[in-house]
N, C-alpha and C positions, 0 to 999 in steps of 0.2 A: 504494500500500500504506500509506503514511504517513497519508493522509487517512482511510482506513478503520480503521486501528489506533489512531490517536492522537486521534480526535475522536468526539464523540457529538452527537446532535441532540435538542433539545426543541422541541416545538411549543406556542406560546402564542398564543391567539386566531387560530389558523390560520396563523401566521407561524413558519416553522422557524428556529431559532437554533442554529448550530453552535458548540460550545465545546470547548476542549482537555480531553483525558482521558488525556494521555500517561503520566503516572506515578502515576495514582490506584490505590490498592490496595484500595479499599472504604471501609468505615466502622468506626470504633472503637465497639464495642457499649456501652461505658461512657459516652462523652460524645457519641456520634453526630456526630463531626466527621470530615470526609474525611481519610483517611490518604494521604500521597503521599511519593514519594521526591523530595527536592530535589537537583538536580545543579548543580554549579558549573562543571565542565569535563568534557566527554565526548570520547571518542576521535574521534567524527565531527567535532567542532569542531576538534580538533588537526589533523586531515587538511585541513580547509578553511582553517585559518590557514596551514598549510604550503603549500597550493596557491596561496593568494594571494601569499605571500612569494616563491615560486618564479616565479610569473607576473610579479610586479613586478621580479624580477631576470632576466627574459627566459629562464628555464628553462621554456619552454612545454611540452615533453614531460613534465617532472617535474610541472608544475602539472596537466596533464591526467590524469596517472596518479593523483594524489591525488584530484582531483575525481571521476574515474570510479570510484574505489574506493567512494566514498560513494554515487554514483548506482547502481552495480551492486548494492550491498547493499540499496538501496531498491527493486530490481526495475526500474530504468530502464536504457535503453541508454546507451552512451558518448556523451559530449558531441561534437557535430560542430564545435565551435569550432576555429578555426585561428589567428586573429590574437590578439595579446595583449589587445586591447580586448574581443573576443568571449569569450575565456576568462575574463577578469575579470568580465564581465557574467554568465556562467554560474555562476561561483563565488559572486557576490553573490546570485543567485537561489537557488542551492542553500542558502546560509546562511539565507535568508529561510524556506525550506521546512523545512530540517532543524532549525533552532533556534527555530522559532516557539514563543512563550509561555515562553521560557527567559531569565530575567534581563535582559530588555530588549535582547537582541542586535540586533534589527532597528533600534530607535531609535538605538542607539549606532553601528551600521554606517552608517546614513544620515547621521548627523552626522559621523562619522569620514571618510567619503568625499565629503563636501560634496554629497550627492544629496538632502538632506532637503527643501530648498525646492522642487525640481522634483517630488518625489513628493507632498509634503503639499499643494501647491497643487492637485493633482488629487484627492487622497483626501479632503481636508477638505470640499469642497462635496458630495461623494457621501454624506457623513455628516451633512449639514445644518448645517455650520459654515464658517468661513473660516480661512485660515491666515495668521497674523501672523509675519513674518520674525523677530520677537523671541522667538518660542516655542522656537526651537532651543536657547536657553540657559534654564536653570531659574532661578527667583529665588533669591537668596542670603537665607537666613533673617535676619530683622532682628536677632535675638540675636547672630549672628556679626558683623554690621555694627557693632553697638554695642560688641562686644568688640575690634574692630580698626578704628580710624579710617582706616586706609589702604584699606579695602575700599569699593567703590562698587557700588551695586545694578546688576544687569544691565539693559539698556535694556528698556522696556516694562513694568516692574514698579514 
């Protein structure tokens, strides 16, 4: 349901491109800019945060209850996960789907959980590039380094 309701597709030179259309409201007639709702925190995200916290604290039944609440709302069946590792895996996948195109959640989740190198070494070549292990840290702006002599640039920049 989320794929159908939250995305649209444009075809360019015979190639379909799927893009997010989650919170678009249309266009402003005066300036012809897309209007959209920007969200910083949604109820679905809070359930997934709580599910992850419960799983990390070995409250697996509570974690599954929160995870399944989001899955059921999206028209999906309950998670079949049983172990802590499988429940966390399902929570991270649900965060990927539920929070796509919202405030960089996926990027931050991959960094926060130390999964970024494993994912990006697979994804980067499929996009025609390579993954550098230094990319997980962003560069520090030179102005900030100039203002604080104790700062050192992150590796690779």
